[in-house]
C-alpha positions as CSV (number, residue, x, y, z in Angstrom):
1,M,-26.7,19.9,5.9
2,K,-27.6,22.3,2.9
3,N,-25.3,24.9,2.3
4,N,-24.9,27.4,-0.5
5,S,-21.0,28.2,0.4
6,V,-18.6,27.6,-2.4
7,I,-16.8,25.7,-0.2
8,N,-19.7,22.9,0.2
9,R,-20.6,22.5,-3.6
10,W,-20.0,19.7,-5.4
11,Y,-17.5,21.5,-8.0
12,F,-15.4,23.0,-6.1
13,H,-14.6,19.2,-4.0
14,L,-14.1,18.2,-8.0
15,I,-11.9,21.0,-8.8
16,I,-9.5,19.8,-5.7
17,L,-9.8,16.5,-7.0
18,V,-8.5,17.1,-10.2
19,T,-6.0,19.6,-9.1
20,A,-4.4,16.9,-6.7
21,G,-4.7,14.3,-9.3
22,A,-2.7,16.5,-11.9
23,A,-0.1,16.7,-9.6
24,I,0.4,12.7,-8.8
25,F,0.3,12.2,-12.2
26,L,2.7,14.3,-13.1
27,A,4.4,12.6,-10.2
28,V,3.6,9.1,-11.4
29,K,3.6,9.2,-15.1
30,N,7.4,8.0,-15.8
31,L,7.4,5.6,-13.4
32,F,8.7,1.8,-14.2
33,F,8.1,-1.7,-13.1
34,F,9.2,-2.5,-9.3
35,D,10.3,-5.9,-8.4
36,E,7.0,-7.9,-8.1
37,D,5.1,-5.7,-10.6
38,I,6.8,-7.6,-13.5
39,F,4.4,-10.4,-12.2
40,V,1.5,-8.3,-13.4
41,A,2.6,-7.6,-16.7
42,G,3.7,-11.1,-17.5
43,T,0.4,-12.5,-16.0
44,N,1.5,-16.1,-16.7
45,S,2.7,-17.4,-13.4
46,F,0.9,-14.2,-11.4
47,M,-2.2,-15.5,-13.0
48,Q,-2.3,-19.0,-12.1
49,D,-3.6,-18.5,-9.0
50,V,-6.1,-16.2,-10.0
51,W,-9.0,-18.0,-7.8
52,Q,-7.1,-18.5,-4.6
53,R,-6.5,-14.7,-3.5
54,S,-7.5,-11.5,-4.4
55,F,-9.3,-12.0,-7.1
56,I,-11.1,-9.0,-7.8
57,V,-7.7,-7.3,-7.8
58,K,-6.3,-9.9,-10.4
59,L,-8.9,-8.8,-12.8
60,T,-8.3,-5.4,-12.7
61,F,-4.6,-6.3,-13.5
62,I,-5.9,-8.5,-16.5
63,A,-7.7,-5.4,-17.7
64,D,-4.6,-2.9,-17.6
65,S,-2.7,-6.1,-19.1
66,F,-4.9,-6.0,-21.8
67,I,-5.2,-2.1,-22.4
68,S,-1.6,-1.3,-21.6
69,G,0.6,-4.8,-22.1
70,K,4.1,-4.2,-21.2
71,N,3.8,-0.5,-20.6
72,A,4.2,0.5,-16.6
73,A,2.4,3.8,-17.1
74,G,-0.9,2.0,-17.9
75,Y,-0.8,0.5,-14.4
76,H,0.2,3.4,-12.5
77,Y,-2.7,5.6,-14.3
78,T,-5.1,3.0,-12.9
79,N,-4.0,3.4,-9.5
80,L,-4.0,6.7,-9.4
81,V,-7.8,6.7,-11.2
82,L,-8.5,4.2,-8.1
83,H,-7.2,6.7,-5.5
84,L,-9.4,9.6,-6.9
85,V,-12.3,7.5,-6.7
86,N,-11.7,6.5,-3.0
87,A,-11.2,10.0,-2.3
88,S,-14.6,10.7,-3.6
89,L,-16.3,8.0,-1.9
90,A,-14.7,8.5,1.4
91,L,-15.8,12.1,1.1
92,L,-19.3,11.0,0.5
93,V,-19.1,8.8,3.9
94,I,-18.2,11.3,5.9
95,K,-20.7,13.9,4.7
96,E,-23.3,10.8,5.9
97,L,-21.6,10.5,9.0
98,L,-22.2,13.9,9.6
99,K,-25.4,14.0,9.2
100,L,-25.6,12.2,12.4
101,L,-24.0,15.3,14.0
102,V,-26.2,17.8,12.3
103,N,-27.6,19.0,15.6
104,Y,-24.4,19.0,17.4
105,L,-22.1,20.8,15.0
106,N,-22.5,24.6,13.2
107,Q,-22.5,25.1,9.5
108,F,-19.0,25.7,9.3
109,Q,-17.7,22.9,10.8
110,L,-20.0,20.7,9.1
111,T,-18.4,22.1,5.9
112,I,-15.1,22.5,6.3
113,I,-14.7,19.0,8.0
114,P,-15.2,17.3,4.6
115,F,-13.3,20.0,3.1
116,I,-10.0,19.3,5.4
117,F,-10.4,15.6,5.2
118,L,-10.9,15.4,1.3
119,I,-7.2,17.3,1.0
120,L,-5.4,15.4,3.5
121,F,-6.4,11.9,2.2
122,L,-5.4,13.3,-1.6
123,I,-2.2,14.0,-0.5
124,T,-0.9,12.1,2.6
125,P,2.2,10.5,2.4
126,V,0.9,7.2,3.7
127,H,-0.3,6.4,0.2
128,S,2.8,6.6,-1.3
129,E,2.9,3.1,-2.0
130,P,-0.1,2.2,-3.5
131,L,-0.1,5.1,-6.1
132,A,3.7,4.0,-7.3
133,Y,3.8,0.5,-6.6
134,I,1.5,-1.5,-8.8
135,L,1.0,-4.6,-6.5
136,A,-0.1,-2.2,-3.8
137,R,-3.3,-2.0,-5.5
138,G,-5.0,-4.5,-3.3
139,G,-5.4,-1.6,-0.7
140,T,-7.1,1.2,-3.0
141,V,-9.3,-2.1,-4.6
142,V,-10.4,-3.5,-1.1
143,S,-10.7,0.4,0.2
144,L,-13.3,1.0,-2.8
145,I,-15.5,-2.0,-2.3
146,C,-15.5,-1.4,1.5
147,L,-16.1,2.7,1.0
148,I,-19.2,1.2,-1.2
149,S,-20.4,-1.0,1.3
150,I,-20.5,1.5,3.9
151,L,-22.0,4.4,1.7
152,L,-24.7,2.0,1.4
153,F,-25.3,1.0,4.6
154,L,-25.3,4.7,5.6
155,K,-28.1,5.5,3.0
156,A,-29.9,2.6,4.1
157,A,-31.3,3.9,7.3
158,Q,-32.7,6.7,5.2
159,K,-33.8,5.2,2.2
160,N,-34.7,1.7,0.7
161,K,-33.8,-1.6,2.7
162,I,-32.7,-2.6,-0.8
163,F,-29.3,-1.1,0.0
164,I,-28.4,-3.4,2.4
165,F,-28.8,-6.0,0.1
166,L,-26.4,-4.0,-2.1
167,S,-24.3,-3.0,0.6
168,L,-23.6,-7.1,1.6
169,L,-23.0,-7.6,-1.9
170,S,-20.2,-5.4,-2.2
171,F,-18.7,-6.4,1.0
172,L,-18.7,-10.2,-0.4
173,L,-17.1,-8.8,-3.3
174,A,-14.3,-7.1,-1.0
175,L,-14.0,-10.5,0.5
176,F,-12.6,-11.7,-2.9
177,S,-9.9,-8.4,-3.3
178,Y,-8.1,-8.6,0.1
179,E,-7.8,-9.5,3.7
180,I,-8.7,-6.2,4.9
181,S,-12.3,-6.4,4.4
182,W,-12.4,-9.2,7.1
183,M,-13.1,-6.6,9.6
184,L,-15.9,-4.7,8.0
185,P,-18.5,-6.1,10.1
186,F,-17.1,-4.5,13.4
187,I,-17.1,-1.5,11.5
188,I,-20.7,-1.6,10.7
189,L,-21.5,-2.7,14.2
190,S,-19.7,0.2,15.2
191,I,-21.8,2.7,13.5
192,I,-24.9,1.1,14.5
193,I,-24.1,1.4,18.5
194,F,-23.0,5.2,17.9
195,T,-26.4,5.6,15.7
196,V,-28.0,4.5,18.5
197,Y,-26.2,6.1,21.4
198,L,-27.1,9.6,19.7
199,K,-30.8,8.4,19.3
200,G,-31.2,6.9,22.6
201,E,-32.3,4.0,21.2
202,S,-31.7,0.3,22.3
203,V,-29.0,-2.0,20.3
204,K,-31.7,-4.9,20.3
205,N,-33.5,-3.1,17.9
206,K,-30.5,-2.5,15.3
207,I,-28.5,-5.7,15.6
208,W,-30.0,-7.1,12.7
209,L,-28.9,-5.0,10.6
210,V,-25.1,-6.4,11.2
211,V,-26.2,-9.9,11.8
212,P,-26.1,-10.6,8.1
213,Y,-22.3,-9.3,7.5
214,F,-21.0,-11.8,10.1
215,L,-23.3,-14.5,8.0
216,V,-21.6,-13.8,4.8
217,F,-18.3,-13.5,6.5
218,A,-18.8,-16.7,8.0
219,A,-19.8,-18.8,4.8
220,W,-17.1,-17.2,3.1
221,F,-14.5,-17.9,5.2
222,L,-16.1,-21.9,5.6
223,I,-16.2,-22.0,1.8
224,K,-13.3,-20.3,0.5
225,I,-10.4,-20.6,3.2
226,V,-11.5,-23.6,5.2
227,I,-12.6,-26.0,2.0
228,I,-11.1,-24.4,-0.8
229,N,-7.6,-22.9,0.3
230,K,-7.3,-25.4,3.3
231,M,-6.6,-22.9,5.4
232,V,-4.1,-21.0,3.4
233,V,-4.7,-17.7,4.1
234,S,-1.9,-15.7,2.7
235,D,1.2,-16.0,0.4
236,Y,3.6,-16.0,3.4
237,K,3.9,-19.1,5.8
238,D,0.8,-18.6,8.0
239,D,2.2,-21.1,10.7
240,E,5.2,-18.4,11.0
241,L,3.1,-15.3,10.9
242,F,0.2,-16.7,13.2
243,S,2.5,-17.7,15.7
244,I,3.6,-14.5,16.7
245,S,4.1,-13.0,20.1
246,F,1.9,-10.6,21.8
247,T,4.5,-8.3,22.2
248,A,5.2,-8.2,18.6
249,L,1.9,-7.9,17.9
250,V,1.6,-4.8,20.3
251,K,4.6,-3.4,18.7
252,K,3.1,-4.0,15.2
253,S,-0.5,-2.5,15.9
254,T,1.2,0.7,17.5
255,I,3.4,1.3,14.5
256,L,0.5,0.5,11.9
257,F,-1.6,2.8,13.9
258,L,1.2,5.9,14.1
259,R,1.5,5.1,10.3
260,N,-2.0,6.5,9.7
261,F,-0.9,9.9,10.9
262,I,2.6,10.1,10.2
263,P,5.0,9.2,7.4
264,P,8.0,6.9,7.9
265,F,11.7,7.9,8.9
266,K,14.4,6.2,8.5
267,N,15.9,6.9,12.1
268,T,13.9,4.8,14.7
269,V,14.6,7.7,17.4
270,V,12.5,10.1,15.3
271,F,9.8,8.3,14.4
272,A,9.4,7.1,18.3
273,A,9.5,11.1,19.1
274,A,7.3,12.0,16.2
275,G,4.7,9.2,17.3
276,I,4.9,10.1,21.0
277,G,4.4,13.7,19.8
278,F,1.5,12.7,17.9
279,V,0.1,10.5,20.8
280,I,0.4,13.5,23.3
281,F,-1.9,15.6,21.1
282,L,-4.1,13.0,20.4
283,F,-4.5,12.4,23.6
284,S,-4.5,15.8,24.8
285,G,-7.0,16.9,22.2
286,L,-9.5,13.9,23.0
287,V,-9.7,15.2,26.5
288,I,-10.4,18.9,25.7
289,V,-13.2,17.2,23.2
290,F,-14.8,15.1,26.3
291,K,-14.8,18.2,28.2
292,Q,-16.7,20.3,25.6
293,H,-19.0,17.8,23.9
294,R,-19.5,14.5,24.5
295,K,-21.0,13.0,21.6
296,I,-18.2,14.7,19.6
297,F,-15.7,12.9,22.0
298,Y,-17.7,9.3,20.8
299,F,-17.8,10.4,17.3
300,L,-14.0,10.5,17.3
301,V,-13.6,7.2,19.5
302,L,-15.8,5.6,16.5
303,L,-13.5,7.0,13.9
304,L,-10.3,6.2,16.1
305,V,-11.5,2.4,16.7
306,N,-12.6,2.2,12.8
307,T,-8.9,3.2,12.1
308,F,-8.0,-0.1,14.1
309,F,-10.5,-2.4,12.5
310,G,-9.5,-1.0,9.2
311,F,-5.8,-2.6,9.9
312,A,-6.3,-5.4,12.4
313,A,-6.6,-7.8,9.8
314,A,-2.8,-7.1,8.8
315,V,-1.6,-6.7,12.2
316,V,0.5,-10.2,11.8
317,F,1.8,-8.7,8.7
318,G,2.9,-5.0,10.2
319,I,4.2,-2.2,8.9
320,D,8.0,-0.5,8.0
321,S,8.3,2.6,10.0
322,H,11.7,3.4,8.2
323,D,10.3,3.7,4.4
324,S,6.9,3.1,2.2
325,E,6.9,-0.7,2.3
326,S,3.6,-2.4,3.3
327,E,1.6,1.2,3.1
328,R,-1.3,-0.7,1.4
329,Y,-2.0,-2.3,4.3
330,I,-3.0,1.2,5.8
331,Y,-4.9,2.4,2.7
332,F,-8.5,1.7,4.3
333,S,-7.7,2.5,7.9
334,S,-6.4,6.0,6.9
335,V,-9.6,6.7,5.6
336,F,-11.4,6.9,9.1
337,A,-7.7,8.5,10.6
338,L,-7.7,11.4,8.5
339,M,-11.5,11.6,9.1
340,S,-10.7,11.7,12.8
341,L,-7.7,14.0,12.4
342,A,-10.1,16.6,10.5
343,V,-12.8,16.5,13.2
344,L,-10.5,16.7,16.4
345,L,-8.8,19.8,14.1
346,V,-11.9,21.8,13.6
347,M,-12.7,21.1,17.5
348,L,-9.4,22.2,18.9
349,I,-9.0,25.3,16.2
350,K,-11.9,27.8,16.8
351,N,-10.3,30.7,14.7
352,K,-10.9,30.0,11.1
353,F,-7.7,32.1,10.1
354,I,-5.7,29.6,12.5
355,L,-7.6,26.9,11.7
356,L,-6.6,27.5,7.8
357,T,-2.9,28.0,8.3
358,A,-2.3,25.1,10.7
359,V,-4.5,22.9,7.6
360,G,-2.2,24.5,5.2
361,M,1.1,23.7,7.2
362,L,0.0,20.3,7.9
363,C,-1.0,20.0,3.9
364,S,2.4,21.1,2.7
365,F,4.0,18.7,5.1
366,Y,2.0,15.9,3.8
367,A,2.5,16.8,0.0
368,C,6.1,17.5,0.6
369,S,6.7,13.8,2.3
370,L,4.3,12.2,-0.7
371,F,6.2,13.8,-3.3
372,K,9.6,13.2,-2.0
373,T,8.7,9.4,-1.7
374,I,7.1,9.0,-5.1
375,N,10.5,10.8,-6.3
376,Y,12.2,7.8,-4.4
377,Y,10.0,5.2,-6.7
378,K,11.0,7.4,-9.9
379,A,15.0,7.2,-9.3
380,A,14.7,3.7,-8.6
381,G,12.8,3.2,-11.8
382,N,15.2,5.1,-13.7
383,F,17.7,3.1,-12.6
384,S,16.4,-0.1,-12.8
385,K,15.0,0.8,-16.3
386,K,19.0,1.2,-17.1
387,Y,20.4,-1.5,-15.6
388,L,18.6,-4.1,-17.4
389,Q,18.8,-2.0,-20.8
390,T,22.7,-2.7,-20.2
391,I,22.2,-6.2,-19.3
392,D,20.4,-7.0,-22.3
393,K,22.4,-5.9,-24.8
394,K,25.2,-8.0,-23.4
395,I,23.4,-11.3,-22.9
396,K,21.7,-13.8,-25.0
397,T,19.1,-16.6,-24.6
398,G,20.5,-19.5,-22.5
399,D,22.9,-17.6,-20.5
400,T,23.1,-18.3,-16.9
401,L,23.3,-15.2,-14.8
402,L,25.0,-14.3,-11.5
403,F,24.5,-11.4,-9.7
404,V,26.6,-9.7,-7.4
405,N,25.2,-6.6,-5.8
406,M,22.2,-6.6,-7.2
407,P,20.3,-3.4,-6.3
408,S,17.6,-4.6,-3.9
409,Q,15.9,-1.1,-2.8
410,F,16.7,2.7,-2.8
411,N,14.8,4.5,0.3
412,G,12.2,1.9,0.3
413,A,11.7,2.0,-3.2
414,L,11.9,-1.8,-4.4
415,M,13.8,-2.7,-7.3
416,F,15.1,-6.4,-7.7
417,R,14.4,-8.8,-4.7
418,A,16.6,-11.7,-4.7
419,K,13.9,-14.1,-4.5
420,S,12.1,-15.3,-7.4
421,R,8.2,-16.1,-7.1
422,M,7.7,-18.4,-10.3
423,A,5.3,-21.1,-10.0
424,G,6.8,-24.4,-9.1
425,N,10.2,-22.5,-7.9
426,S,11.6,-24.0,-4.8
427,N,15.2,-22.7,-5.3
428,D,15.5,-19.4,-3.4
429,K,18.4,-18.2,-5.3
430,V,16.9,-18.0,-8.5
431,S,16.0,-14.3,-9.1
432,V,13.1,-12.0,-10.1
433,M,15.6,-10.9,-12.9
434,Q,14.6,-14.3,-14.9
435,E,11.0,-12.9,-14.9
436,Y,12.1,-9.3,-15.7
437,L,14.6,-10.5,-18.9
438,S,11.5,-12.9,-19.9
439,C,8.7,-10.8,-20.3
440,L,10.5,-7.6,-21.4
441,Y,13.2,-8.6,-23.8
442,A,11.9,-12.4,-24.5
443,K,14.8,-13.8,-23.4
444,N,14.8,-17.5,-21.6
445,I,17.8,-16.9,-19.1
446,Y,18.6,-18.4,-15.8
447,C,19.5,-15.8,-12.8
448,I,21.1,-16.6,-9.7
449,T,21.6,-14.0,-6.9
450,L,25.1,-14.4,-5.2
451,S,24.6,-11.1,-3.3
452,A,22.3,-8.1,-2.9
453,K,22.9,-4.1,-2.1
454,E,20.3,-2.0,-0.7
455,L,21.2,1.2,-2.7
456,T,21.6,4.7,-0.5
457,S,22.1,6.9,-3.8
458,V,21.0,6.3,-7.7
459,P,23.9,7.3,-10.7
460,K,22.2,9.0,-13.4
461,N,24.2,7.5,-15.7
462,L,25.8,3.6,-15.9
463,I,29.3,2.7,-17.2
464,L,29.9,-0.6,-18.5
465,Y,32.9,-2.3,-18.0
466,E,33.5,-6.1,-19.5
467,K,36.2,-8.1,-17.6
468,P,37.8,-11.9,-17.7
469,V,35.9,-14.0,-15.3
470,D,39.0,-14.7,-13.3
471,N,39.8,-11.1,-12.4
472,V,36.4,-10.9,-10.7
473,A,38.0,-11.1,-7.1
474,I,39.9,-8.3,-8.0
475,Y,37.1,-6.0,-8.5
476,F,35.0,-7.6,-6.0
477,P,37.1,-9.4,-3.2
478,R,33.9,-11.5,-1.6
479,V,33.3,-13.6,-4.9
480,K,35.4,-16.5,-5.0
481,F,36.0,-18.0,-8.4
482,N,38.0,-21.8,-8.2
483,K,39.6,-21.8,-11.7
484,A,40.5,-25.6,-11.4
485,N,36.9,-26.4,-10.8
486,F,35.3,-23.9,-12.5
487,E,33.1,-22.8,-9.5
488,I,32.4,-19.3,-8.4
489,S,30.8,-18.2,-4.7
490,A,29.8,-15.0,-2.8
491,E,29.1,-17.1,0.4
492,E,30.7,-20.2,2.2
493,N,29.0,-23.1,1.3
494,N,27.0,-21.6,-1.7
495,K,29.2,-22.4,-5.0
496,Y,27.8,-22.4,-8.1
497,S,29.4,-24.2,-11.5
498,F,30.9,-21.9,-14.3
499,K,30.7,-22.7,-17.9
500,E,32.6,-20.7,-20.1
501,N,30.3,-20.5,-23.2
502,N,26.9,-19.5,-21.4
503,T,27.7,-18.1,-17.7
504,V,28.1,-14.8,-17.1
505,V,28.8,-12.5,-13.8
506,I,26.5,-9.1,-13.5
507,A,28.2,-6.9,-10.8
508,L,27.2,-3.6,-9.8
509,K,29.6,-1.0,-7.9
510,D,28.6,2.6,-7.5
511,S,27.7,3.7,-11.3
512,A,29.6,0.8,-13.0
513,V,28.3,-2.2,-14.1
514,Y,31.0,-5.2,-14.4
515,I,30.7,-7.8,-16.8
516,F,32.7,-11.1,-16.2
517,R,32.9,-13.7,-18.6
């Protein structure tokens, strides 16, 4: 697969990596902490269960905390570096896979497919959350380790078998990173099946290569999940997750698959229309390729099957079709999805000019969608920083803060969730604001969420108003203040005592922050 054309040389790919990296860097360099990100900077309660889940991911957070402290920029830069490294590894993987097809693709196709894939992977909008949300790093870290494992496996077929051992070691590390890695043995198995199909060999002669991967997973699952974790698989309520209906599983699987290729849309009808349009394109393309070349068709099937394996372990969690939330679950699967898209485009469009024009238009759409979503995070971050700074100036350690209309998110960019994740906390109304004020401003505050609000727009500036607490219902009618008993509530049967000395109501309305004492 040697080629002297400029487009196939390493420095050309490096230029693409640097260019895309610089553009993304400019987009993420001013991002603030979001929602659960503050647990990373604080590291206290977050790191108490460092051995329980996502151990390798947490090690990267510890390193960031040591280097960057409470500066969000350092964490975001690490996410960007991981993305660029993944792009490089994925490029090497697709080049290794294409070596299997060296007798079935011409030199231009072998050269242009990795080029198209690299650009699509770097700027696809389905990577906005892992790039802009620190805790979405699990998707990038597990992808990095899994890609190394796959690359080593592919190299083992050509070189020293010691690469199999190193691949297995990488797989073991991936298991300590994120649940997405659970399906890696099936990805390896599918590659073996396709390889023996091309070479006309017997699967029985190669099946021994994949057996160790299943054994490693079985041993890890028995020791780590069954014995140590007592079958606690996630941070969520496992009994509810795994009692999900078949219909819901199909729906979530469909959305996960489609979101590997298309960005989220606020309108469900628009997303459904875009999804149907893509499925028609995909099915039609596969039919055309099937008629043209069976081996290329089965290669596309391999990539699409591995797309499913790439997110299968997260099907019960699902993904949002309206915004970027949970995109970390499809980061790894997008590797195979975008490989299949690159191959399909090259196989369908024979004219080089039309092909490059189509790819250019797709890349423009992807880039616009990606940076639009990152800008949502930037706007949300700027607002949340001003919101916190405004509150910090008016409170003191020991205060109890009751939040009304606490901003929850802006177009998918998480800001402040109502519920805290502090170790040992059992009160659902204890606010995540408690962690922010403690970590960023070293203030020991007790925070309770009376109500939360998703912002449809974020003001550039905040105006501060200070009012007596008995006026709260005038400005916020849903909040009730009982002067006789000094109780305050925003919902029925949800009352909190109000102490004159240290209880403060923080309420948000449009561009104004009201402080009631």
